[in-house]
C-alpha positions as CSV (number, residue, x, y, z in Angstrom):
1,X,-0.4,13.7,8.5
2,X,-3.4,12.0,8.9
3,X,-3.2,8.1,10.0
4,X,-3.0,6.0,7.5
5,X,-6.1,3.4,7.2
6,X,-3.7,-0.7,6.8
7,X,-5.8,-3.0,7.0
8,X,-4.6,-5.1,9.6
9,X,-3.8,-8.5,8.5
10,X,-4.3,-11.5,11.0
11,X,-0.1,-11.5,11.7
12,X,-0.7,-8.3,13.2
13,X,-3.2,-9.3,15.7
14,X,-2.7,-10.3,19.5
15,X,-4.6,-13.0,20.7
16,X,-5.7,-14.5,17.7
17,X,-8.3,-17.9,17.8
18,X,-6.3,-21.4,17.3
19,X,-8.1,-21.4,13.8
20,X,-6.1,-18.3,12.8
21,X,-2.9,-19.1,14.5
22,X,-1.5,-21.5,11.7
23,X,-2.9,-19.1,8.7
24,X,-0.7,-16.0,10.5
25,X,2.2,-18.1,10.9
26,X,2.0,-19.3,7.3
27,X,1.6,-16.0,6.7
28,X,4.9,-15.2,8.4
29,X,6.7,-18.0,6.8
30,X,6.3,-16.9,3.5
31,X,7.7,-13.3,4.5
32,X,10.3,-14.9,6.9
33,X,10.8,-16.4,3.3
34,X,10.9,-13.7,0.9
35,X,13.4,-11.3,3.3
36,X,15.8,-14.2,3.8
37,X,16.4,-14.2,0.0
38,X,18.7,-11.3,0.6
39,X,20.6,-12.9,3.3
40,X,20.1,-15.6,6.3
41,X,21.2,-12.7,9.4
42,X,19.0,-10.7,10.5
43,X,22.1,-8.3,11.8
44,X,22.9,-7.4,7.7
45,X,19.2,-7.9,6.6
46,X,16.7,-5.0,8.2
47,X,13.9,-6.5,5.9
48,X,14.9,-9.9,7.6
49,X,14.9,-8.5,11.3
50,X,11.8,-6.5,10.7
51,X,9.8,-10.3,9.6
52,X,11.5,-11.5,12.4
53,X,10.2,-9.3,15.2
54,X,6.9,-9.7,14.0
55,X,6.7,-13.4,13.8
56,X,7.7,-13.2,17.5
57,X,4.9,-10.7,17.9
58,X,2.4,-13.7,16.9
59,X,4.2,-16.1,18.9
60,X,5.8,-18.2,16.4
61,X,7.7,-20.8,17.4
62,X,11.5,-20.5,17.0
63,X,11.7,-24.0,14.6
64,X,9.0,-22.6,12.4
65,X,11.0,-19.0,12.1
66,X,14.4,-20.7,11.4
67,X,13.1,-23.1,8.3
68,X,11.7,-20.5,7.1
69,X,14.7,-18.7,7.3
70,X,16.9,-21.7,5.7
71,X,13.7,-22.2,3.0
72,X,14.6,-18.6,1.7
73,X,18.7,-18.9,2.1
74,X,18.2,-21.8,0.0
75,X,19.8,-24.5,2.9
76,X,16.3,-25.9,3.0
77,X,14.2,-27.1,-0.4
78,X,10.8,-24.8,-0.3
79,X,7.9,-23.4,-3.3
80,X,9.2,-21.3,-5.2
81,X,7.8,-17.7,-4.2
82,X,7.3,-14.6,-5.1
83,X,6.1,-11.2,-4.3
84,X,2.8,-9.6,-6.1
85,X,1.0,-6.3,-5.7
86,X,-2.0,-5.5,-7.0
87,X,-4.5,-2.3,-7.3
88,X,-8.2,-1.9,-6.9
89,X,-11.3,0.1,-5.8
90,X,-13.4,-1.1,-3.4
91,X,-16.7,0.0,-1.8
92,X,-17.2,3.9,-2.3
93,X,-14.0,4.4,-4.7
94,X,-11.9,3.5,-1.9
95,X,-8.1,3.0,-3.6
96,X,-6.5,-0.2,-2.3
97,X,-3.3,-1.9,-2.4
98,X,-3.4,-5.4,-2.1
99,X,0.3,-7.0,-1.5
100,X,0.9,-10.4,-1.6
101,X,3.4,-13.4,-1.6
102,X,2.2,-16.7,-3.8
103,X,4.1,-19.5,-5.7
104,X,1.1,-19.2,-8.7
105,X,0.7,-15.6,-9.6
106,X,-2.1,-16.2,-11.8
107,X,-4.0,-18.2,-9.2
108,X,-3.2,-15.7,-6.9
109,X,-5.0,-13.3,-9.6
110,X,-8.0,-15.0,-10.0
111,X,-8.6,-15.4,-6.2
112,X,-8.1,-11.4,-5.9
113,X,-10.4,-10.8,-8.9
114,X,-13.0,-13.0,-7.4
115,X,-13.2,-12.0,-4.1
116,X,-13.0,-8.3,-5.2
117,X,-16.2,-9.0,-7.7
118,X,-18.0,-10.6,-4.6
119,X,-17.6,-7.7,-2.4
120,X,-18.1,-4.6,-4.6
121,X,-14.6,-3.9,-5.6
122,X,-12.7,-3.6,-9.4
123,X,-9.1,-4.4,-9.7
124,X,-7.2,-1.9,-12.0
125,X,-4.0,-1.6,-14.1
126,X,-1.4,-1.3,-12.8
127,X,0.0,2.3,-11.6
128,X,-3.9,3.5,-12.0
129,X,-3.9,3.8,-7.9
130,X,-0.5,3.7,-6.3
131,X,0.3,7.5,-7.3
132,X,-2.0,8.3,-4.6
133,X,0.1,6.7,-1.7
134,X,4.3,7.1,-0.5
135,X,6.3,4.3,0.2
136,X,6.7,5.3,3.8
137,X,8.5,3.7,6.8
138,X,5.9,3.6,9.7
139,X,6.8,2.8,13.7
140,X,4.0,2.9,15.6
141,X,4.3,3.0,19.6
142,X,1.8,2.6,22.4
143,X,1.8,5.0,25.1
144,X,0.9,2.9,27.8
145,X,3.7,0.5,27.2
146,X,6.2,3.0,27.7
147,X,8.4,2.7,30.9
148,X,8.6,4.4,33.0
149,X,5.5,6.1,32.1
150,X,6.4,8.9,29.6
151,X,4.0,11.6,28.4
152,X,2.6,12.1,25.0
153,X,5.0,15.7,24.8
154,X,7.7,14.0,26.3
155,X,7.6,10.8,23.3
156,X,6.8,13.7,20.7
157,X,9.6,15.6,21.6
158,X,12.0,12.0,21.5
159,X,10.6,10.9,18.6
160,X,11.1,13.7,16.7
161,X,14.6,14.3,17.9
162,X,15.4,10.4,16.4
163,X,14.4,11.6,13.2
164,X,10.8,11.3,12.2
165,X,9.4,13.0,9.5
166,X,5.8,12.7,10.8
167,X,3.7,12.0,13.3
168,X,-0.1,11.3,13.9
169,X,-2.1,10.1,17.1
170,X,-5.1,7.7,17.6
171,X,-5.8,7.5,21.2
172,X,-2.9,5.9,23.0
173,X,-1.3,5.1,20.0
174,X,1.2,6.6,18.0
175,X,2.3,6.2,14.4
176,X,5.4,7.5,13.4
177,X,6.6,8.3,9.7
178,X,10.2,8.0,8.3
179,X,11.4,8.5,4.4
180,X,12.3,4.5,3.7
181,X,15.9,4.9,4.1
182,X,16.1,6.4,7.3
183,X,13.5,4.1,8.8
184,X,16.5,1.9,10.6
185,X,18.3,4.9,11.5
186,X,14.9,5.8,13.7
187,X,14.1,2.5,14.8
188,X,17.7,2.4,16.3
189,X,17.4,5.8,17.9
190,X,14.0,4.9,19.3
191,X,16.0,1.8,20.8
192,X,18.9,4.0,22.3
193,X,15.9,5.7,24.1
194,X,14.5,3.1,25.5
195,X,10.9,3.2,23.7
196,X,9.4,0.1,23.0
197,X,7.9,0.0,19.4
198,X,4.7,-1.9,18.7
199,X,5.9,-2.8,15.1
200,X,8.3,-1.2,12.5
201,X,7.5,-1.6,8.9
202,X,7.3,0.0,5.4
203,X,3.8,0.8,4.3
204,X,2.0,2.4,1.3
205,X,0.7,5.5,3.1
206,X,-2.2,7.4,1.4
207,X,-1.4,11.0,0.6
208,X,-5.0,12.2,1.6
209,X,-8.1,10.3,2.8
210,X,-11.2,9.9,1.4
211,X,-14.7,9.6,3.8
212,X,-17.6,7.0,2.7
213,X,-21.3,6.4,4.2
214,X,-21.6,3.8,6.6
215,X,-22.5,1.0,4.8
216,X,-19.9,2.2,2.5
217,X,-17.2,1.7,5.4
218,X,-19.1,-1.9,6.6
219,X,-18.6,-2.7,2.9
220,X,-15.1,-2.3,3.0
221,X,-14.7,-3.9,6.4
222,X,-16.0,-7.0,4.6
223,X,-14.1,-7.2,1.5
224,X,-10.6,-6.4,3.5
225,X,-11.5,-9.6,6.0
226,X,-12.5,-11.1,2.5
227,X,-8.5,-10.7,1.4
228,X,-7.0,-11.6,4.4
229,X,-8.7,-14.9,4.4
230,X,-6.6,-15.3,1.5
231,X,-3.2,-16.6,1.9
232,X,-1.6,-15.5,-0.8
233,X,-2.6,-11.8,0.9
234,X,0.2,-10.4,3.1
235,X,-1.5,-6.9,3.6
236,X,-3.4,-4.1,2.4
237,X,-3.7,-0.3,2.5
238,X,-6.5,1.8,1.8
239,X,-7.3,5.8,1.3
240,X,-10.3,5.0,3.9
241,X,-10.9,7.4,6.6
242,X,-10.9,5.7,10.0
């Protein structure tokens, strides 16, 4: 399998600037709140556990995390949030899935349409491009962060033994793919082998990536950045080849 193009939203970026940190915390709070609707105990709610790990990854304060969880469980009052997902084509006919969380679906739809129109993209109907993607568990591992130092061949073997469906290397980073229902099992297996993970998530992975010229690729990146600036956008997936 080739690597999938996941336009990392700001909550995934390490060392983010102060100006973007509050936006990252706001997005993470929404993700935590939605996840906590399935139960406030991360031991029994894997979606919440993954959200907490990501929140800690951007150094979100513990108090903020706890408040967001309490809003999700109903212990604290909060806005009525819902998950939304949009499908679109970007420059070069790149297929895009935009996942978000909002308290006003119509307002968010208008924002997404405007961003797409301003960046040579267009919204398409539900199901028009989703068939080009598969839902998969994705675990990202940094070879350099493993202690003691593990060779790439050894890491591959441990990951496969841990139940991975497929793997993909890009530099020293290893993308590990699993069936959605096996994600938690594989994560635990890697944990028992003391393998450190950069992130654990359920992603939309394209069945095939497409190549575009440099101009279209640059335009896509500008579109992804514009979408990411929207407070309602959580994740951006595409079939653009890196």
